[in-house]
C-alpha positions in Angstrom: -76.1 3.3 41.9 -74.4 5.1 39.1 -72.9 8.5 38.4 -74.0 8.9 34.8 -77.3 10.8 35.5 -77.3 14.5 35.3 -78.8 16.7 38.1 -81.6 17.7 35.7 -82.5 14.1 34.9 -82.6 13.2 38.6 -84.8 16.2 39.4 -87.2 15.3 36.6 -87.4 11.7 38.0 -87.9 13.0 41.5 -90.9 15.1 40.3 -92.4 12.1 38.6 -91.9 10.0 41.7 -93.4 12.6 43.9 -96.5 13.0 41.7 -97.1 9.2 41.9 -96.3 8.8 45.6 -98.5 11.8 46.5 -101.4 10.2 44.5 -100.9 6.9 46.3 -100.8 8.6 49.7 -104.1 10.3 49.0 -105.7 7.0 47.9 -104.5 5.3 51.1 -105.9 8.2 53.1 -109.3 8.0 51.3 -109.3 4.2 52.0 -108.8 4.8 55.7 -111.8 7.1 55.8 -114.4 4.9 54.0 -116.1 1.5 54.4 -118.2 -1.0 52.5 -118.5 -0.7 48.7 -116.8 2.7 48.7 -113.9 1.3 50.6 -113.5 -1.5 48.0 -113.4 1.0 45.3 -110.8 3.0 47.1 -108.7 -0.2 47.6 -108.8 -0.7 43.9 -107.5 2.8 43.4 -104.7 2.2 45.9 -103.7 -1.0 43.9 -103.7 1.0 40.7 -101.6 3.8 42.2 -99.2 1.3 43.6 -98.8 -0.5 40.3 -97.9 2.8 38.7 -95.4 3.9 41.4 -93.6 0.5 41.8 -91.8 0.4 38.4 -91.0 4.1 38.5 -89.3 4.0 41.8 -87.3 0.9 40.7 -86.3 2.8 37.6 -85.3 5.8 39.6 -83.0 3.7 41.7 -80.9 3.0 38.5 -80.3 6.8 38.2 -79.1 7.5 41.7 -75.6 8.8 42.0 -73.2 7.2 44.5 -72.8 10.5 46.3 -75.4 11.8 48.7 -77.7 14.7 47.7 -81.0 16.1 48.8 -82.9 14.7 45.8 -81.2 11.4 45.8 -81.7 10.9 49.5 -85.4 11.6 49.2 -85.8 9.1 46.4 -84.0 6.5 48.6 -86.4 7.3 51.4 -89.4 6.7 49.1 -87.7 3.4 48.0 -87.4 2.3 51.6 -91.1 2.8 52.2 -92.0 1.2 48.9 -89.8 -1.9 49.7 -91.6 -2.3 53.0 -95.0 -2.0 51.4 -94.0 -4.5 48.7 -92.8 -6.9 51.3 -96.1 -6.6 53.3 -98.1 -7.3 50.1 -96.2 -10.6 49.7 -97.7 -11.9 53.1 -101.2 -10.4 53.1 -103.9 -9.0 50.8 -103.9 -5.3 50.1 -107.2 -4.8 51.9 -105.8 -6.6 54.9 -102.7 -4.5 54.8 -104.7 -1.2 54.6 -106.9 -2.3 57.4 -104.4 -3.8 59.8 -101.2 -1.8 59.3 -100.3 1.9 59.5 -99.3 2.9 56.0 -98.6 6.6 56.7 -95.0 6.2 55.4 -96.2 7.3 51.9 -97.9 10.3 53.3 -94.7 11.3 55.1 -92.4 11.0 52.1 -95.0 12.8 49.9 -95.0 15.7 52.4 -91.3 16.0 52.7 -90.9 15.6 48.9 -93.3 18.4 48.3 -91.3 20.7 50.6 -88.1 19.8 48.9 -89.4 20.2 45.3 -91.2 23.5 46.2 -87.9 25.0 47.3 -85.8 23.7 44.4 -86.9 26.1 41.6 -85.5 29.0 43.6 -82.1 27.4 43.5 -80.3 28.5 40.4 -77.1 26.7 41.2 -76.7 23.9 38.6 -74.2 22.1 40.9 -76.5 22.0 43.9 -76.4 18.2 43.9 -72.6 18.0 44.4 -71.9 16.8 47.9 -68.1 17.0 47.8 -65.5 19.2 46.2 -61.9 20.2 46.5 -61.5 23.8 47.8 -61.0 26.3 45.0 -57.7 28.0 44.8 -57.4 30.6 47.5 -60.7 29.6 49.2 -60.9 28.9 52.8 -60.9 25.1 53.4 -63.2 25.2 56.4 -65.8 27.3 54.6 -65.7 24.7 51.8 -66.3 21.9 54.3 -69.4 23.7 55.5 -70.7 24.1 52.0 -70.1 20.4 51.4 -72.1 19.5 54.5 -75.0 21.7 53.5 -75.2 20.2 50.0 -74.7 16.6 51.1 -77.3 16.6 53.8 -80.9 15.6 52.7 -82.9 18.8 53.1 -86.2 17.0 53.0 -85.5 13.5 53.8 -87.1 14.5 57.0 -90.1 13.3 58.9 -89.7 16.2 61.3 -91.6 19.4 60.8 -89.3 22.1 59.5 -89.0 24.7 62.2 -88.5 28.5 61.7 -85.2 30.1 60.8 -84.2 30.9 64.4 -81.9 28.1 65.3 -81.2 26.9 68.9 -77.9 28.5 70.0 -74.9 26.5 71.1 -75.7 27.0 74.8 -78.7 24.8 74.3 -76.3 22.0 73.1 -76.9 22.3 69.3 -73.9 22.6 67.0 -73.1 22.0 63.4 -70.1 21.7 61.0 -66.6 22.1 62.3 -67.9 23.1 65.8 -69.9 19.9 66.1 -66.9 17.8 64.9 -64.6 19.5 67.5 -67.1 19.0 70.3 -67.5 15.3 69.5 -63.7 14.7 69.1 -63.8 13.8 65.5 -60.4 13.3 64.0 -59.5 16.0 61.4 -58.9 13.3 58.8 -62.4 11.9 59.2 -64.3 15.2 59.4 -65.8 15.2 55.9 -66.7 11.5 56.1 -68.4 12.1 59.5 -70.5 15.0 58.2 -71.6 13.1 55.1 -72.6 10.0 57.2 -74.4 12.3 59.6 -76.5 13.7 56.7 -77.4 10.1 55.7 -78.4 9.1 59.2 -80.1 12.3 60.4 -83.6 10.9 60.2 -82.8 8.0 62.6 -81.6 10.4 65.3 -85.1 11.6 66.2 -86.9 14.9 65.8 -85.4 16.4 69.0 -81.8 15.7 68.1 -81.4 18.0 65.1 -82.6 21.3 63.7 -82.7 22.8 60.2 -81.8 26.5 59.8 -83.9 27.6 56.9 -81.9 30.7 56.1 -78.3 30.1 57.3 -75.7 32.8 57.2 -72.9 32.3 54.5 -70.5 29.5 55.4 -72.7 28.5 58.3 -74.1 25.0 58.6 -77.7 24.4 57.6 -78.2 21.6 60.1 -77.5 21.7 63.9 -77.3 18.7 66.1 -77.8 18.1 69.8 -74.3 17.2 71.0 -75.5 15.0 73.9 -77.7 12.8 71.7 -76.8 9.1 72.4 -77.3 8.1 68.7 -75.1 11.0 67.5 -72.4 10.0 69.9 -72.5 6.4 68.6 -72.0 7.7 65.1 -69.2 10.0 66.2 -67.4 7.1 68.0 -66.6 5.6 64.5 -64.8 8.7 63.4 -62.5 9.6 66.3 -59.5 7.7 65.1 -57.2 8.7 62.1 -58.2 7.8 58.6 -56.4 4.6 57.6 -54.2 4.7 54.5 
């Protein structure tokens, strides 16, 4: 990963990747619905679509910044699905793969990518990709930490359906930002690192362990997490001790 790409360049690459992965997902879906000669033709379309996507996602990997961001994390998720698909093709034919294995991963990342990119034009902030920053002079540090968490967390890297803007309240066990860190006993010196890592691992927690607030109040976290989630507690355990110097 590098830090030389600009947000605009990364966004352009993401749009290109999404167009290709969406086309591939549709071809795979068509292949699942057909048989005989028509199925053979659709399999050829899948092969062509895969041949077009593969070099583009590899190229996109060279532009990813080292810091987490919604766009970068979504591209990484596409790359994970692509690597799995590429590995499967090394052990079986494409027709055998499409027939015997569930390939819905491309459909999932195409859908989440569409949600992310559809929302992006409304964001006029050219620094929306920044996942960490020093508080500005006179600014409240805790408010800055909340902004960092919102920008660092992958908005779309999500297989879960995006729920409405009414978030579960804390009485139901869902918290975010500083309140979550306090509830889990995160050491103050590890708070930023914990929130960034949580953004990266959110998808692995399961759909019932986190919630996205679509229209959060200013300086409020966009993502809320279920405090009693075992996987969340495992992540938190790594950040309860002071930061080593």
